[in-house]
C-alpha positions as CSV (number, residue, x, y, z in Angstrom):
1,M,37.7,80.4,38.9
2,G,40.2,78.6,40.3
3,K,41.6,81.3,42.4
4,K,38.1,82.0,43.8
5,F,37.4,78.4,44.4
6,N,40.8,77.9,46.5
7,F,40.1,80.7,48.5
8,F,36.7,79.5,49.3
9,K,38.4,76.2,49.9
10,E,40.9,77.9,52.2
11,A,38.1,79.9,54.0
12,I,36.0,77.3,54.8
13,A,38.7,75.0,56.1
14,T,40.0,77.9,58.2
15,A,36.8,80.0,59.1
16,K,37.8,80.2,62.6
17,T,40.7,82.5,61.5
18,S,39.6,83.6,57.9
19,G,36.2,85.3,58.9
20,T,35.1,85.2,55.4
21,I,33.9,82.8,52.6
22,A,35.0,85.3,49.3
23,P,37.8,87.4,48.6
24,S,37.1,91.0,48.8
25,S,35.6,92.9,46.0
26,R,37.3,95.7,44.1
27,F,34.4,98.0,45.3
28,L,35.4,97.3,48.7
29,A,39.1,97.7,48.1
30,D,38.1,101.0,46.4
31,R,35.9,102.2,49.5
32,M,38.7,101.1,51.9
33,L,41.5,103.0,50.1
34,K,39.3,106.1,49.3
35,G,41.0,108.0,52.4
36,I,44.5,107.3,51.8
37,D,47.0,110.2,50.9
38,F,49.2,107.8,48.4
39,D,51.7,110.6,47.3
40,S,52.6,111.2,50.7
41,A,52.7,108.0,52.9
42,E,55.6,106.4,53.5
43,L,54.5,103.2,55.3
44,I,51.2,101.5,55.0
45,V,50.5,98.3,57.1
46,E,48.2,95.5,56.0
47,L,46.7,93.1,58.6
48,G,45.3,90.0,57.4
49,P,45.3,90.3,53.6
50,G,44.4,87.0,52.8
51,N,44.9,86.3,49.0
52,G,46.1,89.7,48.4
53,A,42.8,91.0,46.9
54,I,43.3,94.5,48.5
55,T,47.1,94.3,48.5
56,K,47.1,94.3,44.7
57,H,45.1,97.8,44.7
58,L,47.4,99.0,47.3
59,L,50.3,98.3,45.3
60,Q,48.5,99.6,42.0
61,R,48.2,103.1,44.1
62,I,51.3,103.4,46.2
63,G,53.9,106.2,45.7
64,P,57.5,105.3,44.6
65,N,58.9,105.8,48.1
66,T,56.2,104.2,49.9
67,K,56.4,100.6,51.9
68,L,53.7,98.2,52.3
69,I,54.1,95.8,55.0
70,C,51.7,92.8,55.3
71,F,50.8,90.8,58.2
72,E,49.4,87.0,57.5
73,I,49.4,84.2,59.8
74,N,47.7,81.6,57.3
75,E,50.2,79.7,55.9
76,N,48.1,78.9,52.4
77,F,47.4,82.6,52.3
78,Y,51.3,83.8,53.1
79,N,52.3,81.3,50.2
80,E,50.0,82.8,47.7
81,L,51.1,86.4,48.6
82,Q,54.6,85.2,48.3
83,K,53.9,85.1,44.2
84,I,53.2,88.9,44.3
85,D,56.5,90.3,42.9
86,H,57.1,94.0,44.0
87,P,59.9,95.6,45.1
88,Q,57.7,97.6,48.1
89,L,56.1,94.9,49.2
90,V,56.8,92.7,52.4
91,I,55.1,90.1,53.5
92,L,55.4,88.6,57.0
93,K,53.9,85.5,58.3
94,E,53.5,87.1,61.9
95,S,50.9,88.0,64.0
96,A,49.9,91.6,64.0
97,E,50.3,91.6,67.8
98,Y,53.9,92.2,66.8
99,L,53.3,95.4,64.5
100,R,55.9,97.5,66.5
101,R,58.8,95.3,66.5
102,E,58.4,94.3,62.9
103,I,58.0,97.6,61.5
104,Q,61.3,98.4,63.4
105,N,63.0,95.9,61.6
106,F,62.5,97.9,58.5
107,G,63.4,101.1,60.0
108,F,60.1,102.6,60.9
109,N,58.6,103.7,63.8
110,E,55.3,104.9,62.8
111,A,52.8,103.8,60.2
112,D,50.5,106.4,58.1
113,Y,48.1,103.7,57.6
114,I,47.0,100.5,58.7
115,V,44.7,99.0,56.5
116,S,42.8,95.7,58.1
117,S,40.7,92.8,57.0
118,L,41.2,91.2,60.0
119,P,37.9,89.4,61.2
120,L,38.1,91.2,65.0
121,S,34.9,89.7,66.1
122,I,36.0,86.2,65.9
123,I,39.5,86.9,67.3
124,P,39.5,86.3,71.1
125,K,38.7,89.7,72.7
126,E,41.9,90.1,74.6
127,I,43.9,89.6,71.4
128,S,42.1,91.8,69.2
129,M,42.0,94.4,71.8
130,S,45.7,94.4,71.9
131,I,46.1,94.6,68.0
132,L,43.7,97.8,67.9
133,N,45.9,99.1,70.8
134,K,49.2,98.4,69.2
135,S,47.8,99.7,66.0
136,H,46.5,103.0,67.6
137,D,50.0,103.3,69.1
138,I,52.3,103.1,65.8
139,L,49.9,105.4,63.7
140,K,51.4,108.7,63.2
141,N,49.3,111.7,64.1
142,G,46.9,112.1,61.7
143,G,47.2,108.6,60.5
144,K,44.3,106.3,60.0
145,Y,43.3,102.8,60.8
146,I,41.0,101.5,58.1
147,Q,39.1,98.2,58.9
148,F,36.1,96.2,57.4
149,Q,33.6,94.1,59.0
150,Y,30.2,92.5,58.4
151,S,28.5,94.0,61.0
152,L,28.5,96.9,63.4
153,N,29.5,94.7,66.3
154,Y,32.6,95.7,66.8
155,L,32.2,99.8,66.7
156,K,31.8,100.2,70.5
157,K,35.5,98.6,70.5
158,L,36.8,100.8,67.8
159,K,35.5,103.9,69.8
160,T,37.2,102.7,73.0
161,V,40.2,103.0,71.2
162,F,40.1,105.6,68.8
163,G,37.5,108.0,70.4
164,K,33.8,108.1,68.5
165,E,34.7,111.5,67.3
166,N,37.4,110.1,65.1
167,I,35.6,107.3,63.5
168,S,33.3,107.5,60.3
169,I,31.4,104.7,58.7
170,Q,30.6,103.6,55.1
171,F,28.7,100.6,53.9
172,E,29.8,98.7,50.7
173,A,27.0,96.5,49.2
174,I,28.8,95.3,46.5
175,N,30.7,92.8,48.1
176,I,29.8,89.4,49.4
177,P,28.8,89.6,51.9
178,P,28.2,93.2,52.0
179,A,30.6,95.3,54.6
180,F,30.8,98.1,56.9
181,V,34.0,100.2,56.3
182,Y,35.4,102.0,59.9
183,Q,37.9,104.7,58.9
184,C,39.8,105.5,62.2
185,S,41.9,108.5,62.5
186,K,44.7,109.3,65.0
187,N,44.3,112.8,66.4
């Protein structure tokens, strides 16, 4: 109960940047990670991992040669994530706007998958579109950008970046609040 209460407290205090009031459910994590080929992935990037609810599911599934790089700007969530001890995990207290620079610091030019919990609809439009475009740019051909949101409001912007034919949408009811999962492929 303590961790959930701490998450709730932090989410309320930082509502303008956290975009949620509860950690992601294991059902949402499972739905988000369904389309990932964990055996072949070399680099998975996570944007806005919060307290690590989805991060922990990623770490349970990644292959032995996969690196997971997480971008978290919230100080308290960043500190919580630092407690996760895993040799393939890198936690950065950095904005997702600096994706390319940061992955290059670890010897990568492209990512296989980007898993995002960023609250795109409350991030200023120019910043959220910059993050989406940079995400698209660093994905390998055939890579996927996986994003959850609590509404379909951002679908049009995702279509602008990835093309409507490259997006599939699923719904996860067992989450607080229920969420839509976008799987966007780069062709």
